[in-house]
N, C-alpha and C positions, 0 to 999 in steps of 0.2 A: 902576289902583290897585285897580278894584273887585274883581280877580281874587284878590287878597291880604289879603281882609278879616279874616282871622283867624291870618295870619302871625305878627303881633306877639304875639299870646297863646300861639302854638305856640312861639316862639321864647323867651319868658319861662319857659313852661313846661320846657323843655328845660334854661334855665340852672338853674331851681330844682331840677330833677331830680340834676343832674350835682353842685351843692353839696350838696345833701342825701348823696346817695351819699359824697361826700367827707368831710363831717360824720359820717355813719354811722360810715364805716371807720375813722377816727381815734379815734372814740369805742369803736369795738369794740378797737381796738389799745390804746389807754389804760384800757381798762375803765372809761371815762366815760359813764355812762348818760345824764348830763343832755346831754352833746353827741350821744350817738346818737339821743337823742329829738328833738333839734333838727333832726339830719338826716332822720330820718322825717317831720317836719313838712314840710320843705321838698319832700322827694319826693313828699309828699301834695299839696302846693300845686301843684308842677309837674304832677301827673296832671291837677288839676282845671283849670288853666289850659291845657294842650293840650286836653283835651275840650272847653272854651268856644272855642278856635281852631277845632276841628273843625266845630262846631255853627254858627258863624259861616260856615264855607265852604261848609256844605251849604244857606246860606237863598238 
């Protein structure tokens, strides 16, 4: 289990990035800037979570 320290954060990050991309694209298609902004926030959160997971793996 010790070799999977950051895996949870990386998975959560990937999920948030996918969810964010979907919201961003739907917001773009519907011309809904609020939905696009939500999507961009989720993508940014996902990127941070993935980086945290990578940092945990490097320890």
